N, CA, C and O atoms as CSV, one atom per row, in Angstrom:
chain,resi,resn,atom,element,x,y,z
A,1,MET,N,N,19.264,-3.202,20.075
A,1,MET,CA,C,19.634,-2.498,18.302
A,1,MET,C,C,18.167,-2.463,18.008
A,1,MET,O,O,17.174,-3.133,18.293
A,2,ASN,N,N,18.495,-1.259,17.229
A,2,ASN,CA,C,17.210,-0.239,16.185
A,2,ASN,C,C,16.498,-2.007,14.891
A,2,ASN,O,O,17.059,-2.736,14.073
A,3,PRO,N,N,14.536,-1.866,15.666
A,3,PRO,CA,C,14.465,-3.344,14.904
A,3,PRO,C,C,13.778,-3.057,13.802
A,3,PRO,O,O,13.207,-3.825,13.028
A,4,TYR,N,N,13.956,-0.867,13.767
A,4,TYR,CA,C,13.983,-0.381,12.054
A,4,TYR,C,C,15.255,-0.851,11.426
A,4,TYR,O,O,15.015,-1.641,10.514
A,5,ALA,N,N,16.498,-0.634,11.606
A,5,ALA,CA,C,17.701,0.164,10.965
A,5,ALA,C,C,17.565,-1.025,9.914
A,5,ALA,O,O,18.623,-0.863,9.307
A,6,PHE,N,N,17.150,-1.761,9.504
A,6,PHE,CA,C,17.508,-2.343,7.836
A,6,PHE,C,C,16.300,-1.378,7.142
A,6,PHE,O,O,16.873,-0.805,6.215
A,7,VAL,N,N,15.043,-0.990,7.171
A,7,VAL,CA,C,14.469,0.256,6.620
A,7,VAL,C,C,14.886,1.442,6.001
A,7,VAL,O,O,14.973,1.742,4.811
A,8,THR,N,N,15.156,2.132,7.152
A,8,THR,CA,C,15.441,2.989,7.740
A,8,THR,C,C,17.056,3.423,7.279
A,8,THR,O,O,17.477,4.490,7.727
A,9,ALA,N,N,17.788,2.759,6.556
A,9,ALA,CA,C,19.084,2.795,5.645
A,9,ALA,C,C,18.507,3.261,3.462
A,9,ALA,O,O,19.170,3.570,2.472
A,10,LYS,N,N,17.069,3.050,3.710
A,10,LYS,CA,C,15.948,3.427,2.196
A,10,LYS,C,C,15.761,4.612,2.771
A,10,LYS,O,O,16.066,4.994,3.900
A,11,LYS,N,N,15.353,5.035,2.093
A,11,LYS,CA,C,15.089,6.288,2.109
A,11,LYS,C,C,13.476,6.250,3.077
A,11,LYS,O,O,12.871,5.178,3.098
A,12,HIS,N,N,12.916,7.411,3.793
A,12,HIS,CA,C,11.818,7.367,3.592
A,12,HIS,C,C,10.219,7.194,3.040
A,12,HIS,O,O,9.772,6.911,4.151
A,13,ASP,N,N,9.518,7.169,2.527
A,13,ASP,CA,C,8.816,7.946,1.146
A,13,ASP,C,C,7.433,6.985,2.467
A,13,ASP,O,O,7.316,5.848,2.924
A,14,PRO,N,N,6.771,8.140,2.570
A,14,PRO,CA,C,5.065,7.647,3.584
A,14,PRO,C,C,4.615,7.507,2.333
A,14,PRO,O,O,3.605,7.861,2.941
A,15,VAL,N,N,4.289,7.338,1.080
A,15,VAL,CA,C,3.406,6.451,0.463
A,15,VAL,C,C,3.585,5.746,-0.056
A,15,VAL,O,O,2.647,4.985,-0.294
A,16,SER,N,N,5.010,5.433,-0.667
A,16,SER,CA,C,4.873,4.026,-1.868
A,16,SER,C,C,5.706,3.728,-0.727
A,16,SER,O,O,5.667,2.528,-0.998
A,17,HIS,N,N,6.333,3.754,0.175
A,17,HIS,CA,C,7.407,2.257,1.432
A,17,HIS,C,C,6.865,3.168,2.471
A,17,HIS,O,O,7.603,4.058,2.048
A,18,PRO,N,N,6.473,3.534,3.085
A,18,PRO,CA,C,6.207,3.043,4.807
A,18,PRO,C,C,7.387,2.789,5.811
A,18,PRO,O,O,7.898,1.669,5.781
A,19,SER,N,N,7.584,3.169,6.174
A,19,SER,CA,C,8.666,2.368,6.622
A,19,SER,C,C,8.200,1.586,8.055
A,19,SER,O,O,8.874,0.818,8.741
A,20,HIS,N,N,6.808,2.055,8.263
A,20,HIS,CA,C,6.589,1.047,9.842
A,20,HIS,C,C,5.577,0.147,8.690
A,20,HIS,O,O,4.646,-0.364,9.313
A,21,TYR,N,N,5.522,-0.145,7.336
A,21,TYR,CA,C,5.183,-1.116,6.923
A,21,TYR,C,C,5.969,-1.736,6.484
A,21,TYR,O,O,5.826,-1.988,5.287
A,22,CYS,N,N,7.366,-2.384,7.293
A,22,CYS,CA,C,7.980,-2.896,6.904
A,22,CYS,C,C,9.252,-3.076,7.712
A,22,CYS,O,O,10.432,-2.806,7.489
A,23,ALA,N,N,8.318,-3.869,9.175
A,23,ALA,CA,C,9.066,-4.104,9.911
A,23,ALA,C,C,9.205,-5.499,9.647
A,23,ALA,O,O,8.665,-5.952,8.638
A,24,GLY,N,N,9.967,-6.380,10.548
A,24,GLY,CA,C,9.598,-7.421,10.350
A,24,GLY,C,C,10.869,-8.334,8.991
A,24,GLY,O,O,11.012,-9.552,8.884
A,25,GLY,N,N,11.550,-7.303,8.200
A,25,GLY,CA,C,11.893,-7.669,6.771
A,25,GLY,C,C,10.362,-7.790,5.581
A,25,GLY,O,O,10.943,-8.042,4.526
A,26,ILE,N,N,9.513,-7.766,5.386
A,26,ILE,CA,C,8.857,-8.143,4.800
A,26,ILE,C,C,7.345,-6.742,5.004
A,26,ILE,O,O,6.739,-6.289,5.976
A,27,GLU,N,N,7.293,-6.527,3.624
A,27,GLU,CA,C,6.209,-5.391,3.222
A,27,GLU,C,C,4.707,-5.818,4.011
A,27,GLU,O,O,4.676,-7.034,3.822
A,28,THR,N,N,3.516,-5.476,4.754
A,28,THR,CA,C,2.818,-5.956,5.328
A,28,THR,C,C,1.790,-5.851,3.802
A,28,THR,O,O,0.758,-6.521,3.752
A,29,ILE,N,N,2.074,-5.229,2.984
A,29,ILE,CA,C,1.013,-5.600,1.427
A,29,ILE,C,C,1.392,-6.887,0.920
A,29,ILE,O,O,0.447,-7.447,0.365
A,30,ASP,N,N,3.004,-7.873,0.929
A,30,ASP,CA,C,3.440,-8.776,0.410
A,30,ASP,C,C,2.465,-9.808,1.882
A,30,ASP,O,O,2.195,-10.947,1.500
A,31,ILE,N,N,2.070,-9.551,3.100
A,31,ILE,CA,C,1.532,-10.291,3.308
A,31,ILE,C,C,0.535,-10.786,3.269
A,31,ILE,O,O,0.263,-11.984,3.188
A,32,VAL,N,N,-0.762,-9.017,3.376
A,32,VAL,CA,C,-1.626,-9.932,2.582
A,32,VAL,C,C,-1.968,-10.198,1.577
A,32,VAL,O,O,-3.102,-10.642,1.396
A,33,LYS,N,N,-1.149,-10.023,0.648
A,33,LYS,CA,C,-1.740,-10.910,-0.770
A,33,LYS,C,C,-1.439,-12.366,0.062
A,33,LYS,O,O,-2.185,-13.249,0.485
A,34,ALA,N,N,-0.298,-12.211,0.076
A,34,ALA,CA,C,-0.176,-13.584,0.578
A,34,ALA,C,C,-1.291,-14.935,1.395
A,34,ALA,O,O,-1.136,-16.127,1.132
A,35,LYS,N,N,-2.016,-14.586,2.060
A,35,LYS,CA,C,-2.677,-14.485,2.995
A,35,LYS,C,C,-4.823,-14.616,2.259
A,35,LYS,O,O,-5.801,-15.195,2.733
A,36,MET,N,N,-4.626,-13.693,0.908
A,36,MET,CA,C,-5.644,-13.421,0.562
A,36,MET,C,C,-6.223,-14.226,-1.289
A,36,MET,O,O,-5.649,-14.273,-2.377
A,37,PRO,N,N,-6.929,-14.483,-1.035
A,37,PRO,CA,C,-7.622,-15.315,-2.735
A,37,PRO,C,C,-8.033,-13.863,-3.650
A,37,PRO,O,O,-8.837,-13.039,-3.215
A,38,PRO,N,N,-7.359,-13.731,-4.923
A,38,PRO,CA,C,-7.281,-12.300,-5.355
A,38,PRO,C,C,-8.557,-11.652,-5.555
A,38,PRO,O,O,-8.777,-10.454,-5.737
A,39,GLU,N,N,-9.422,-12.687,-5.489
A,39,GLU,CA,C,-10.459,-11.141,-5.793
A,39,GLU,C,C,-10.716,-10.278,-4.242
A,39,GLU,O,O,-10.953,-9.079,-4.093
A,40,ARG,N,N,-10.580,-11.324,-3.220
A,40,ARG,CA,C,-10.043,-10.505,-2.358
A,40,ARG,C,C,-9.532,-9.287,-1.856
A,40,ARG,O,O,-10.062,-8.381,-1.212
A,41,PHE,N,N,-8.114,-9.500,-2.393
A,41,PHE,CA,C,-6.686,-8.730,-1.855
A,41,PHE,C,C,-6.839,-7.395,-2.834
A,41,PHE,O,O,-6.181,-6.397,-2.538
A,42,ARG,N,N,-7.900,-7.370,-4.260
A,42,ARG,CA,C,-8.404,-7.024,-5.433
A,42,ARG,C,C,-9.532,-6.502,-4.441
A,42,ARG,O,O,-9.643,-7.677,-4.092
A,43,GLY,N,N,-10.246,-6.001,-3.849
A,43,GLY,CA,C,-10.687,-6.107,-3.197
A,43,GLY,C,C,-10.485,-4.694,-1.397
A,43,GLY,O,O,-10.800,-3.547,-1.082
A,44,PHE,N,N,-9.857,-5.759,-0.887
A,44,PHE,CA,C,-8.736,-5.025,-0.298
A,44,PHE,C,C,-7.861,-3.423,-1.206
A,44,PHE,O,O,-7.896,-2.253,-0.825
A,45,LEU,N,N,-7.593,-3.646,-1.683
A,45,LEU,CA,C,-6.742,-2.542,-2.836
A,45,LEU,C,C,-8.311,-1.404,-2.861
A,45,LEU,O,O,-8.313,-0.223,-2.514
A,46,GLN,N,N,-9.205,-1.995,-3.239
A,46,GLN,CA,C,-10.159,-1.182,-3.645
A,46,GLN,C,C,-10.862,-0.073,-2.451
A,46,GLN,O,O,-11.171,1.105,-2.265
A,47,GLY,N,N,-10.856,-0.622,-2.199
A,47,GLY,CA,C,-10.824,-0.468,-0.231
A,47,GLY,C,C,-10.318,0.300,0.069
A,47,GLY,O,O,-10.620,1.438,0.430
A,48,ASN,N,N,-8.821,-0.602,-0.117
A,48,ASN,CA,C,-8.153,1.404,0.268
A,48,ASN,C,C,-8.118,2.245,-0.672
A,48,ASN,O,O,-7.985,3.359,-0.165
A,49,VAL,N,N,-8.170,2.310,-1.846
A,49,VAL,CA,C,-8.418,3.690,-2.650
A,49,VAL,C,C,-9.854,4.137,-1.776
A,49,VAL,O,O,-9.727,3.808,-0.597
A,50,ILE,N,N,-10.782,4.602,-1.974
A,50,ILE,CA,C,-12.057,4.647,-1.300
A,50,ILE,C,C,-11.776,5.138,0.415
A,50,ILE,O,O,-12.126,5.955,1.266
A,51,LYS,N,N,-11.186,4.367,0.251
A,51,LYS,CA,C,-10.103,5.488,2.483
A,51,LYS,C,C,-10.152,6.392,2.137
A,51,LYS,O,O,-10.987,7.296,2.135
A,52,TYR,N,N,-8.633,6.151,1.572
A,52,TYR,CA,C,-7.922,7.567,1.216
A,52,TYR,C,C,-8.272,8.248,0.839
A,52,TYR,O,O,-8.172,9.231,1.574
A,53,VAL,N,N,-9.145,8.617,-0.810
A,53,VAL,CA,C,-10.357,9.439,-0.604
A,53,VAL,C,C,-10.788,10.435,-0.574
A,53,VAL,O,O,-10.552,11.590,-0.928
A,54,THR,N,N,-11.679,9.709,0.039
A,54,THR,CA,C,-12.675,9.859,1.564
A,54,THR,C,C,-12.671,10.659,2.236
A,54,THR,O,O,-13.669,11.364,2.390
A,55,ARG,N,N,-11.128,10.917,3.125
A,55,ARG,CA,C,-10.307,11.110,4.205
A,55,ARG,C,C,-10.121,12.470,3.570
A,55,ARG,O,O,-10.772,13.471,3.870
A,56,ALA,N,N,-9.076,12.395,2.576
A,56,ALA,CA,C,-8.003,12.933,2.256
A,56,ALA,C,C,-8.240,14.422,2.714
A,56,ALA,O,O,-7.239,14.899,3.249
A,57,GLU,N,N,-9.450,15.374,2.625
A,57,GLU,CA,C,-9.792,16.261,3.291
A,57,GLU,C,C,-9.146,16.972,4.353
A,57,GLU,O,O,-8.692,18.105,4.511
A,58,PHE,N,N,-9.288,15.629,5.214
A,58,PHE,CA,C,-10.074,15.589,7.104
A,58,PHE,C,C,-8.956,15.867,7.505
A,58,PHE,O,O,-8.774,16.710,8.383
A,59,LYS,N,N,-7.543,14.882,6.651
A,59,LYS,CA,C,-6.887,14.689,8.028
A,59,LYS,C,C,-5.230,16.162,7.839
A,59,LYS,O,O,-4.351,16.195,8.700
A,60,GLY,N,N,-5.220,16.853,6.959
A,60,GLY,CA,C,-4.851,17.882,7.378
A,60,GLY,C,C,-3.359,17.630,6.234
A,60,GLY,O,O,-2.379,18.360,6.382
A,61,LYS,N,N,-3.379,16.278,4.889
A,61,LYS,CA,C,-2.227,15.850,4.367
A,61,LYS,C,C,-3.046,15.000,3.346
A,61,LYS,O,O,-3.341,13.805,3.345
A,62,GLN,N,N,-3.371,16.238,2.290
A,62,GLN,CA,C,-4.752,15.376,1.689
A,62,GLN,C,C,-3.237,14.936,0.822
A,62,GLN,O,O,-2.588,13.894,0.915
A,63,LEU,N,N,-2.988,16.136,-0.014
A,63,LEU,CA,C,-1.558,15.870,-1.332
A,63,LEU,C,C,-1.533,14.110,-0.679
A,63,LEU,O,O,-2.013,13.233,-1.397
A,64,GLU,N,N,-0.955,13.750,0.668
A,64,GLU,CA,C,-0.262,12.810,0.620
A,64,GLU,C,C,-1.423,11.409,0.415
A,64,GLU,O,O,-1.196,10.498,-0.381
A,65,ASP,N,N,-2.321,11.454,1.054
A,65,ASP,CA,C,-3.250,10.626,1.151
A,65,ASP,C,C,-3.357,10.252,-0.498
A,65,ASP,O,O,-3.173,9.126,-0.960
A,66,LEU,N,N,-3.666,11.344,-1.196
A,66,LEU,CA,C,-4.579,11.547,-2.666
A,66,LEU,C,C,-3.599,9.886,-3.414
A,66,LEU,O,O,-4.043,8.866,-3.942
A,67,LYS,N,N,-1.793,10.460,-3.011
A,67,LYS,CA,C,-1.382,9.608,-3.514
A,67,LYS,C,C,-1.535,8.321,-3.109
A,67,LYS,O,O,-1.724,7.367,-3.863
A,68,LYS,N,N,-1.427,8.272,-1.501
A,68,LYS,CA,C,-2.218,6.953,-1.701
A,68,LYS,C,C,-2.591,6.481,-1.987
A,68,LYS,O,O,-2.181,5.333,-2.156
A,69,ALA,N,N,-4.031,6.993,-2.413
A,69,ALA,CA,C,-5.542,6.294,-3.825
A,69,ALA,C,C,-4.745,6.108,-4.385
A,69,ALA,O,O,-4.353,4.964,-4.151
A,70,ALA,N,N,-3.961,6.761,-5.338
A,70,ALA,CA,C,-3.617,6.395,-6.498
A,70,ALA,C,C,-2.011,5.142,-6.203
A,70,ALA,O,O,-2.386,4.108,-6.757
A,71,TRP,N,N,-1.431,5.035,-5.971
A,71,TRP,CA,C,-0.660,4.048,-5.220
A,71,TRP,C,C,-1.841,3.125,-5.500
A,71,TRP,O,O,-1.962,2.664,-6.635
A,72,TYR,N,N,-2.712,2.827,-4.555
A,72,TYR,CA,C,-3.500,1.591,-4.426
A,72,TYR,C,C,-3.692,1.260,-5.595
A,72,TYR,O,O,-3.180,0.436,-6.352
A,73,LEU,N,N,-4.876,2.349,-5.698
A,73,LEU,CA,C,-5.167,1.982,-7.181
A,73,LEU,C,C,-4.423,1.509,-8.584
A,73,LEU,O,O,-4.937,0.642,-9.291
A,74,GLU,N,N,-3.367,2.049,-8.874
A,74,GLU,CA,C,-1.455,1.490,-9.191
A,74,GLU,C,C,-1.685,-0.059,-9.255
A,74,GLU,O,O,-1.739,-0.844,-10.202
A,75,ARG,N,N,-1.796,-0.207,-7.947
A,75,ARG,CA,C,-1.138,-1.224,-7.668
A,75,ARG,C,C,-2.294,-2.483,-8.240
A,75,ARG,O,O,-1.981,-3.477,-8.895
A,76,LEU,N,N,-3.904,-2.043,-7.704
A,76,LEU,CA,C,-4.834,-2.928,-8.497
A,76,LEU,C,C,-4.997,-3.212,-10.318
A,76,LEU,O,O,-5.330,-4.138,-11.058
A,77,ILE,N,N,-4.600,-1.990,-10.426
A,77,ILE,CA,C,-4.628,-1.399,-12.234
A,77,ILE,C,C,-3.539,-3.023,-12.450
A,77,ILE,O,O,-3.999,-3.929,-13.146
A,78,THR,N,N,-2.277,-3.167,-11.842
A,78,THR,CA,C,-1.008,-3.947,-12.297
A,78,THR,C,C,-1.224,-5.406,-11.452
A,78,THR,O,O,-0.448,-6.359,-11.523
A,79,GLU,N,N,-2.544,-5.351,-10.583
A,79,GLU,CA,C,-2.570,-6.900,-10.644
A,79,GLU,C,C,-4.189,-7.508,-11.042
A,79,GLU,O,O,-4.802,-8.401,-10.457
A,80,LEU,N,N,-4.615,-6.718,-12.202
A,80,LEU,CA,C,-5.688,-7.325,-12.518
A,80,LEU,C,C,-5.481,-7.253,-14.453
A,80,LEU,O,O,-6.086,-7.795,-15.378
A,81,GLU,N,N,-3.788,-5.858,-14.337
A,81,GLU,CA,C,-3.467,-7.145,-15.725
A,81,GLU,C,C,-3.271,-8.795,-15.645
A,81,GLU,O,O,-3.650,-9.867,-16.117
A,82,LYS,N,N,-2.257,-8.077,-14.543
A,82,LYS,CA,C,-1.791,-9.301,-14.258
A,82,LYS,C,C,-2.652,-10.975,-14.279
A,82,LYS,O,O,-2.045,-12.013,-14.542
A,83,ASP,N,N,-4.337,-10.911,-13.902
A,83,ASP,CA,C,-4.850,-11.432,-14.190
A,83,ASP,C,C,-5.134,-12.028,-15.135
A,83,ASP,O,O,-5.205,-13.250,-15.263
A,84,LYS,N,N,-5.387,-10.947,-16.142
A,84,LYS,CA,C,-6.174,-11.129,-17.846
A,84,LYS,C,C,-4.717,-11.663,-18.235
A,84,LYS,O,O,-4.709,-12.892,-18.305
A,85,GLU,N,N,-3.806,-11.222,-18.436
A,85,GLU,CA,C,-2.352,-12.202,-19.030
A,85,GLU,C,C,-2.777,-13.605,-18.259
A,85,GLU,O,O,-3.275,-14.385,-19.071
A,86,ALA,N,N,-2.729,-14.029,-17.193
A,86,ALA,CA,C,-3.196,-15.294,-16.345
A,86,ALA,C,C,-3.704,-16.434,-17.383
A,86,ALA,O,O,-4.117,-17.514,-16.961
C-alpha cells in the first residue's frame, strides 16, 4: 500500500500543500507549531520567509519559491492577528 495514498487523492500543490509534508496524516507545519512556544513558531515562519526570498533566484524555481515565501508570510500575519485578538 502506498503510504502517501491519502495525500495523493488531493491535488498536489507544491506551495500550499506539498504532499511530502503530509505523510502520516498531519502537516509538518502543524507538528512544528504544536512543539514550539508561539514566539519561536513566529520566528520559524519569519526564517522561512527569509530563506525562500534569498535563495529564490538560485534554484531554478524562482516563482515557486517566492510563492512559498508569501505563504509563510501570510501564515505569520495570521498568527500575529490571532495573538492580537487573544
